[in-house]
N, C-alpha and C positions, 0 to 999 in steps of 0.2 A: 488492273485498271486501263492500260491501253500499251500498245506497243510503242517502245521508245528506242529509236536508233540514232545514237550519237554518231556523227561523222568525225573520223579521226584525220586530221589533216597533217600530212607530213611535214617534218621540219624544214625540208628544203623550200616548200611553199612560202613558209615565213620568212625563210632568209631571202628569198627571190622578192618578195613583196617589200621587205625591209630595204633592200638594195635599190629596188625601183624608187622608193620614197626617198631615199638618200640621193639618188640622181635627180629626182624632180626638185629636191631642196636646193641642190647645187644650180639647177636650171634657174630656180627662183631667184637666187642670189645673183646669178649672171644677169637675168632679164631686169632686175631692179636697176642696174646699171646702164641699161641700154635706152634708147629713145625710140619708142615705136609709134610716138605721135599720138593720133587719137585712139590708137589700139592698146595703149599702156594698160588700161584697165581690163580691157578683153583677155589680154595675154595673161596678165596676173589671175584673172578669175578662172580662166581656162587651166592653169597649172594647179590652182587650188581645189577646184572641182575634181580634177583627176586624182590628187593625193587624197581628198575626202573619199571619193568613191572606193579607192583600194582599202582605206581603213576600214569603211563600213562593211564592204564585202568580205574581207578576209579576216580581219582582227576582231570584228563584232560577229562573225559566222553568219552573216546574212545569206551569203552565197548558198550555204548548205543548210539554210534553215527551212521552217516549215512555210506553206503557202501564207498562213496568217501573219507571220513575222514579215514576210516581203510585202504583204498588202499593207502592214503597219508603216512600214519605212516609206513606201510610195505615198501613202496618206500623209505622212508627216512632210515629205518634200513637196506634195501639191499644196499643203497649207502654207509652208514657207513661201511658195510662190503666190498664193493669195496675199499673204500679208506684204510681201515686197510690192506688188502691183497696187494694193490699196495705199501704201506709203507713198509710192511714186506718184500715184494720181493725185494725192493730197500735195505733194511738193510741186508737182507741175501746176496745179491749180492756183499757186501763190503769186500769179503774174500780176495781181494787182499791188504787189510790194514794190516799192521803188527799189531799182538796182543800185541807186546811190543812197547810202545810209544817211548821209547828212541832209537828204532832201525828203527823207521819208514822210508820207503823210501823217503818221502817227507820232511824230515827234513834235514838241512845242518848239517854237522859233525862240532864239535868244533875243532879248530886248535890252 
């Protein structure tokens, strides 16, 4: 049918990735108690993206996968980016909504 070559990953790689994930989890817990000002969300997302990347590359075997698998993962990430951009553009276009819910134009006044 076709040549199939499975990549055997040494156990030490899995242990090292697991240790890195545990360190990043500890950093997440520590960072949750810190005040980074407007960078709170950016710090949390950076840690989460790093952990997700490790999981996808090693535990889901994308690092050792075929080019088709890598292209599928890239396409999924690009699609997620499109969805986020579209959602944020909709959210940002809601400027016509009143910031004060008691005076929103779509609510009926109390009489």
